[in-house]
C-alpha positions in Angstrom: 62.8 -68.6 73.1 60.4 -69.3 76.0 58.9 -72.8 75.8 55.1 -72.9 75.7 54.6 -76.6 74.9 53.0 -77.3 78.3 51.1 -74.1 78.5 49.2 -73.7 75.3 48.0 -75.7 72.3 49.4 -72.9 70.1 51.5 -69.8 70.7 49.3 -67.7 68.5 45.8 -68.0 67.0 44.9 -65.9 63.9 41.2 -65.2 63.3 41.0 -64.8 59.5 43.1 -66.0 56.6 43.2 -62.9 54.5 46.4 -61.0 53.6 47.0 -59.5 57.0 46.3 -62.7 58.9 48.2 -65.0 56.6 51.2 -62.7 56.5 51.3 -62.6 60.3 50.9 -66.4 60.5 53.7 -66.9 58.0 56.1 -64.5 59.6 55.5 -66.1 63.0 56.0 -69.6 61.6 59.3 -68.4 60.1 60.3 -67.5 63.7 59.5 -71.0 64.9 56.2 -70.1 66.6 53.3 -72.6 66.6 50.4 -70.8 64.8 46.8 -71.8 64.0 44.6 -69.9 61.6 40.8 -69.9 62.2 38.8 -69.0 59.0 35.0 -69.0 58.9 34.8 -69.1 55.1 35.8 -71.9 52.7 38.6 -71.0 50.3 38.7 -70.1 47.5 36.1 -67.4 48.2 35.5 -64.1 46.5 37.0 -60.9 47.9 37.4 -57.5 46.4 40.8 -55.8 46.5 42.6 -57.2 43.4 44.9 -54.3 42.4 48.3 -54.4 44.2 51.0 -51.9 44.6 54.8 -52.2 43.8 55.8 -51.8 47.5 54.0 -55.1 48.2 56.9 -56.8 46.4 59.2 -56.1 49.3 56.8 -57.8 51.8 56.4 -60.8 49.5 60.2 -61.1 49.4 60.4 -60.9 53.2 57.9 -63.8 53.4 59.8 -65.8 50.7 56.8 -66.0 48.3 57.5 -63.3 45.7 58.7 -65.8 43.1 55.6 -68.0 43.8 53.3 -65.1 43.2 55.2 -64.1 40.1 54.9 -67.6 38.7 51.1 -67.8 39.4 49.9 -66.3 36.1 48.5 -63.1 37.6 48.1 -60.1 35.3 51.1 -57.7 35.4 50.5 -54.2 36.5 52.9 -51.3 35.8 50.8 -48.3 36.6 47.4 -46.7 36.7 45.6 -44.4 34.3 43.1 -41.7 35.4 40.6 -40.1 33.1 38.5 -37.1 33.9 34.7 -36.7 33.3 35.2 -35.1 30.0 37.3 -37.9 28.6 40.4 -36.3 26.9 42.3 -35.4 30.0 44.2 -38.5 31.1 47.0 -38.9 33.6 49.1 -42.0 33.7 50.9 -42.9 36.8 53.9 -45.0 35.5 55.5 -46.9 38.4 58.8 -47.0 36.5 59.3 -43.3 37.4 58.1 -43.5 41.0 60.8 -42.3 43.3 62.3 -44.9 45.7 60.3 -47.8 44.2 62.7 -50.8 44.0 60.4 -53.0 41.8 57.9 -51.0 39.7 55.9 -54.0 38.4 53.2 -55.6 40.5 50.1 -57.7 39.9 46.3 -57.7 39.5 45.4 -60.7 41.6 42.4 -63.0 42.0 41.9 -62.7 45.8 40.4 -66.2 46.0 43.8 -67.5 44.8 45.9 -65.0 46.7 44.6 -65.3 50.0 36.6 -73.7 58.1 36.8 -73.0 61.4 34.5 -70.5 63.0 35.4 -68.7 66.3 32.5 -68.6 68.8 34.2 -67.1 71.9 37.5 -66.0 73.4 38.1 -66.0 77.1 41.1 -64.1 78.3 43.0 -64.7 81.5 46.5 -63.9 82.9 48.0 -67.1 81.5 46.5 -67.3 78.1 43.4 -67.3 76.0 40.8 -70.0 75.7 39.2 -70.0 72.2 35.9 -71.8 71.5 35.2 -72.8 67.9 32.9 -74.8 65.7 33.8 -77.0 62.8 31.4 -79.0 60.7 28.7 -78.8 63.4 31.0 -79.9 66.3 32.5 -77.7 69.0 36.0 -77.5 70.4 38.3 -75.4 72.5 42.0 -74.6 72.4 44.5 -72.6 74.6 46.7 -70.0 73.0 49.1 -67.3 74.1 48.1 -64.5 71.8 45.2 -63.9 69.4 45.5 -61.8 66.2 42.2 -60.4 65.0 42.4 -60.5 61.2 38.7 -60.9 60.8 38.3 -58.0 58.4 35.4 -55.7 58.7 33.8 -58.1 61.2 36.4 -57.0 63.7 35.6 -59.8 66.2 37.8 -58.6 69.0 38.0 -54.9 67.9 34.3 -54.6 68.3 34.3 -56.5 71.5 36.7 -54.0 73.1 35.9 -50.9 71.0 34.5 -50.0 67.5 35.2 -49.0 64.0 35.2 -45.2 63.8 34.0 -44.1 60.3 36.1 -41.5 58.5 33.9 -38.4 58.1 35.6 -37.2 54.9 35.4 -40.6 53.1 31.8 -41.6 53.3 31.4 -43.6 50.1 29.9 -46.9 48.9 31.0 -49.3 46.2 29.1 -51.5 43.8 31.0 -53.8 41.5 31.0 -56.9 39.3 33.1 -58.8 36.8 32.7 -58.4 33.0 33.9 -59.8 29.7 34.0 -58.1 26.4 35.7 -54.9 27.6 38.6 -53.7 25.4 41.9 -53.1 27.1 45.2 -51.4 26.2 47.9 -53.2 24.4 51.5 -53.9 25.3 52.8 -53.2 28.8 49.8 -51.2 29.8 47.3 -54.0 29.1 47.3 -55.0 32.8 47.0 -51.6 34.4 44.1 -50.3 36.3 42.0 -47.6 34.6 40.0 -45.1 36.6 37.3 -42.7 35.4 36.3 -39.8 37.6 32.8 -38.4 37.8 31.5 -34.9 38.3 29.8 -36.0 41.5 33.3 -36.8 42.9 32.7 -40.6 42.5 34.8 -42.7 40.1 34.9 -46.1 38.2 37.6 -48.7 38.2 38.5 -51.2 35.5 40.9 -53.9 36.7 42.0 -56.7 34.4 41.8 -60.0 36.3 42.6 -62.4 33.4 42.9 -62.4 29.6 39.1 -62.0 29.4 37.7 -60.9 32.7 37.8 -57.3 34.1 36.6 -56.1 37.5 34.4 -53.1 37.1 33.2 -51.0 40.1 31.7 -47.6 41.0 32.7 -45.8 44.1 30.0 -43.2 44.9 29.6 -40.7 47.7 26.9 -41.9 50.2 24.9 -38.7 49.7 24.7 -39.4 46.0 23.9 -43.0 46.4 21.0 -42.3 48.8 19.5 -40.1 46.0 20.3 -42.3 43.0 20.4 -45.9 44.2 18.2 -48.5 42.5 16.4 -51.6 43.8 19.4 -54.0 43.3 23.2 -53.8 43.2 23.0 -54.8 39.5 20.6 -52.0 38.7 22.7 -49.5 40.7 25.9 -50.5 39.0 24.3 -50.3 35.5 23.0 -46.8 36.4 26.4 -45.5 37.5 28.1 -46.9 34.5 25.5 -45.5 32.1 26.0 -42.1 33.7 29.8 -41.9 33.3 30.1 -40.8 29.6 33.8 -41.0 29.4 33.7 -44.7 30.1 30.8 -45.6 27.7 33.0 -46.6 24.8 34.6 -49.4 27.0 31.2 -50.8 27.9 29.6 -51.1 24.5 30.3 -54.8 24.2 30.5 -55.6 27.9 28.8 -58.7 29.4 28.4 -59.0 33.1 29.6 -62.5 34.2 29.2 -62.3 38.0 26.6 -61.0 40.4 27.0 -57.3 41.4 28.1 -56.8 45.0 27.6 -53.8 47.3 30.1 -52.6 49.9 29.6 -49.8 52.5 31.6 -48.6 55.5 34.4 -47.8 53.2 36.9 -46.0 55.5 37.4 -46.3 59.3 39.9 -46.7 62.1 39.5 -49.0 65.1 39.2 -47.1 68.4 41.4 -49.9 69.9 43.8 -52.0 67.9 45.3 -54.0 70.7 45.0 -55.2 74.3 46.5 -57.8 76.6 47.1 -60.9 74.6 45.3 -59.6 71.4 46.0 -57.3 68.5 44.3 -56.5 65.2 45.7 -56.4 61.7 44.4 -55.6 58.2 40.8 -54.5 57.8 40.0 -55.4 61.4 42.2 -52.5 62.4 41.7 -50.0 59.6 40.3 -49.7 56.1 41.1 -46.8 53.8 39.2 -45.9 50.6 40.5 -48.1 47.8 41.1 -45.3 45.3 44.9 -45.9 45.4 44.8 -49.7 46.1 46.6 -49.5 49.4 44.5 -52.2 51.3 46.5 -55.4 50.8 49.9 -53.7 51.2 48.9 -52.0 54.4 47.4 -55.3 55.8 50.6 -57.3 54.9 53.0 -54.7 56.3 51.0 -54.7 59.5 51.2 -58.5 59.5 55.0 -58.5 59.3 55.3 -55.9 62.1 52.8 -57.5 64.5 54.6 -60.9 64.1 57.8 -59.3 65.2 56.1 -57.6 68.2 54.4 -60.9 69.3 57.6 -62.9 68.9 59.5 -60.5 71.0 56.7 -60.5 73.6 56.6 -64.2 73.8 60.3 -64.3 74.2 60.3 -61.9 77.1 57.1 -63.1 78.7 55.2 -59.8 78.2 52.3 -59.9 75.7 50.4 -57.1 77.3 48.9 -54.1 75.4 52.1 -52.2 76.1 54.2 -54.2 73.6 51.8 -53.2 70.7 52.1 -49.4 71.3 54.6 -48.8 68.5 52.8 -51.1 66.1 49.5 -49.3 66.6 51.2 -45.9 66.2 52.7 -47.2 62.9 49.3 -48.4 61.6 47.6 -45.1 62.3 50.5 -43.1 60.8 50.4 -45.1 57.6 46.6 -44.7 57.4 46.9 -40.9 57.6 49.9 -40.8 55.2 47.8 -42.3 52.5 44.5 -40.8 53.7 45.7 -37.4 52.7 45.8 -38.5 49.1 42.5 -40.4 49.2 40.7 -37.3 50.7 42.3 -35.1 48.2 41.1 -37.2 45.3 37.5 -36.3 46.2 38.4 -32.6 46.1 38.1 -30.4 42.9 41.3 -28.6 43.6 43.3 -31.8 43.9 41.8 -33.3 40.8 42.3 -30.1 38.8 46.1 -30.1 39.6 46.3 -33.8 39.1 44.9 -33.6 35.6 46.8 -30.5 34.7 50.0 -32.1 36.1 52.1 -30.4 38.8 54.5 -27.7 37.7 57.6 -29.9 37.9 58.1 -33.6 36.8 59.9 -34.4 40.0 56.8 -33.4 42.0 54.6 -35.7 39.9 57.1 -38.6 40.3 57.1 -38.0 44.1 53.3 -38.2 44.2 53.4 -41.4 42.1 55.9 -42.8 44.5 53.3 -42.6 47.3 50.6 -44.0 45.0 53.0 -46.9 44.4 52.9 -47.6 48.1 55.9 -45.6 49.5 54.9 -45.3 53.2 58.4 -44.2 54.3 59.5 -41.5 51.7 62.8 -39.8 51.9 63.2 -36.2 53.0 63.4 -35.0 49.4 60.3 -36.9 48.4 58.4 -35.5 51.4 59.4 -32.0 50.5 58.2 -32.5 46.9 54.9 -33.9 48.2 54.5 -30.9 50.4 55.0 -28.6 47.5 52.3 -30.5 45.6 49.8 -30.0 48.5 50.8 -26.4 48.8 49.9 -25.9 45.1 46.6 -27.7 45.8 45.9 -25.3 48.6 46.5 -22.4 46.3 44.2 -23.8 43.7 41.5 -24.4 46.4 41.6 -20.6 47.2 41.4 -19.7 43.5 38.4 -22.0 43.0 36.7 -20.3 45.9 37.4 -16.9 44.5 36.1 -17.9 41.1 33.0 -19.4 42.7 32.2 -16.3 44.7 32.6 -14.1 41.6 30.3 -16.4 39.6 27.7 -16.2 42.3 27.4 -12.5 42.1 
């Protein structure tokens, strides 16, 4: 391992202490690297993204923290239920039957428990990076070998060298708050996420965070929100909840116990995810619509991979953009792997097949495997998923034919 004691204050600086940044920092520290994390917010702090996927368990084991998370009192999650606009049609994605899923149970986490220095500048040169930062009103600098941009949607370095490119097929907004007084299922399904779809292709989430508190949110197409939004996030959320009839029975005794919050820019890819001596992870690199709760898992998987790339680069003395080529390819490939399902969820043909259930149980279980976070499915699972999308394509044609006939 190349010594850097006389060259830099730290081998790696991580901008941001969220799932991607903290995973990368932990994985690098495990390899003996000296790491500093710069975080502009005080922890604990609120952050959306509570619902986790079973495949996150394997990353937590790699980091050696799975037992710690399991003992932290988070709500157990075994699956997700989806209910259509008319109410009776429900589909339950039970992770026990998801193909190739080693540990089907995961958690609904409070991100302020799961996850105060502010970066002001980064000057790159051939020998390292000089970071300028502020802390409690005073300024300082440090020298590091590599910088990881884990600054979320802020994208400190990503937006310095490129931009976030919005996904044209996933232009949605979200408005959300926490509530008490909402009934939940009993037994093993008490901790599962519940989702209610809307005729306008939007949907609601209900995520248990504790024995009493449930996160409630509405994801709405931007074109709908521009037409129906109200003066405040609280009013907009109340409007969308009141106009989702299938969910009204859950809301009869609901009491909002937090401010409502609004989020836009819901899906994007960075035009550049890496350069000489810097690389982006998590939401700084990409953000995908949260319909299947992939965000934290994708960020943490990226953190593990980028730590390996940086460690190898520091060992060989090459931390140029070239060493991150495979990493960036993997991030983009995983984004598009899950994007296919996210885009489909906003399409009538996909939803119709989902609620009617695919023709074979094995096809359904293969789809649930991906929804559980399976980003490297086996050949058989990939074939079953392709059959599912082939049936969706056929249903899309049938819907067009019926629509044209009805227009006559």
